[in-house]
C-alpha positions in Angstrom: 0.0 0.0 0.0 2.8 2.4 0.9 4.5 1.6 -2.4 1.5 2.6 -4.4 1.1 5.8 -2.4 4.7 6.7 -3.0 4.4 5.9 -6.7 1.2 8.1 -6.8 3.0 11.0 -5.2 5.9 10.7 -7.5 3.6 10.6 -10.5 1.7 13.7 -9.3 4.9 15.6 -8.6 6.2 14.6 -12.0 3.0 15.8 -13.7 3.2 19.2 -11.9 6.9 19.7 -12.8 6.5 18.8 -16.5 3.0 20.1 -17.3 4.3 23.0 -19.3 7.2 21.1 -20.9 4.9 18.4 -22.1 3.2 20.8 -24.4 6.4 21.8 -26.1 8.2 18.4 -26.3 9.5 16.9 -29.5 8.5 13.5 -30.8 11.9 12.0 -29.7 11.6 13.4 -26.2 9.5 12.0 -23.3 8.4 13.4 -20.0 9.7 12.6 -16.6 6.6 10.6 -15.9 7.2 8.5 -19.0 10.8 8.0 -18.1 9.8 6.9 -14.6 7.2 4.5 -15.9 9.7 3.0 -18.4 12.3 2.7 -15.7 9.8 0.9 -13.4 9.1 -1.6 -16.2 12.6 -2.2 -17.5 14.9 -1.6 -14.5 16.6 -4.8 -13.4 16.8 -3.8 -9.7 13.1 -3.2 -9.6 12.4 -6.5 -11.3 14.7 -8.4 -8.9 13.2 -6.6 -5.8 9.7 -7.4 -7.1 10.5 -11.1 -7.6 12.1 -11.3 -4.2 9.0 -9.6 -2.7 6.7 -12.1 -4.4 8.7 -15.0 -3.2 8.6 -13.7 0.4 4.9 -13.2 0.2 4.5 -16.8 -0.9 6.4 -17.9 2.2 3.6 -16.5 4.3 1.2 -18.9 2.5 3.5 -21.8 3.0 3.9 -21.0 6.7 0.1 -20.9 7.1 0.0 -24.5 6.0 1.5 -25.5 9.3 -1.8 -24.6 11.0 -3.8 -26.9 8.8 -4.8 -30.5 9.6 -2.6 -33.2 8.3 -4.2 -36.2 6.6 -2.8 -39.6 5.7 -4.4 -42.3 3.6 -3.0 -45.8 3.2 -4.4 -48.7 1.3 -3.2 -52.2 1.4 -4.4 -55.2 -0.6 -2.8 -58.6 -0.6 -3.4 -62.2 -1.2 -2.1 -65.0 1.0 -2.2 -68.8 1.0 -1.8 -71.4 3.7 -0.8 -75.0 3.4 -1.6 -77.2 6.3 -0.6 -80.8 7.0 -2.2 -82.6 10.0 -2.0 -86.3 11.0 -5.2 -88.2 10.1 -7.2 -90.4 12.4 -6.0 -93.7 10.9 -2.3 -92.8 10.4 -2.9 -90.9 7.2 -2.3 -87.3 6.6 -4.8 -84.5 5.9 -3.5 -81.8 3.6 -5.2 -78.5 3.3 -4.7 -75.5 1.1 -6.5 -72.2 1.6 -6.2 -68.9 -0.3 -7.4 -65.7 1.2 -7.5 -62.0 0.3 -6.5 -59.3 2.7 -7.5 -55.6 2.4 -6.7 -52.8 4.8 -7.8 -49.1 4.4 -6.6 -46.5 6.8 -7.4 -42.8 7.1 -5.9 -40.6 9.8 -6.3 -36.9 10.3 -4.2 -35.0 12.8 -4.7 -31.4 14.0 -2.4 -29.8 16.5 -4.0 -27.5 19.0 -1.0 -25.3 19.3 2.4 -25.8 17.6 5.0 -23.2 18.7 7.3 -24.0 15.8 4.5 -23.4 13.2 3.6 -20.1 15.0 7.2 -19.0 15.0 7.7 -19.9 11.3 4.5 -17.9 10.4 5.7 -14.8 12.3 9.2 -15.1 10.7 7.6 -15.3 7.3 5.5 -12.2 8.0 8.6 -10.2 9.2 10.6 -11.3 6.2 7.8 -10.1 3.9 7.7 -6.8 5.7 11.5 -6.5 5.3 11.1 -7.3 1.6 8.4 -4.6 1.3 10.7 -2.0 2.8 13.5 -3.1 0.5 11.2 -2.7 -2.5 10.1 0.7 -1.3 13.8 1.7 -1.0 14.5 0.5 -4.5 11.6 2.6 -5.8 12.8 5.6 -4.0 16.3 5.0 -5.4 14.8 4.7 -8.9 12.9 8.0 -8.5 16.1 9.8 -7.5 18.0 8.2 -10.4 15.4 9.2 -13.0 15.1 12.8 -11.8 
């Protein structure tokens, strides 16, 4: 929000400073506002700071995932067989063979009531994002001074 307010103020000041010059400019010249806008779009430091800022903002979303429930699903399916040999009544032997199917389905959901590590990770991600916002604002200020 602060970045956009700063950008708005820079644009307004640039318009005031160049209002009369814009009427008299050649086709090959451009205004301070146009120079600032092009610099915002093409400047490598702005692009790098913006990408770093987006990455830090994404870390907040990743840290929020630590507060969500964790689910596990496991499925097992198998087939087994058993051979049995038992002595018979009259000295013979009884042989048996059985085949069976086995299935096991498991679903477990776990939700922590309070996890200090997740809370600390979330706060760290927020502070890193704030630091990244401040760095981006500084780069925009620097660009404004380089353009003027």
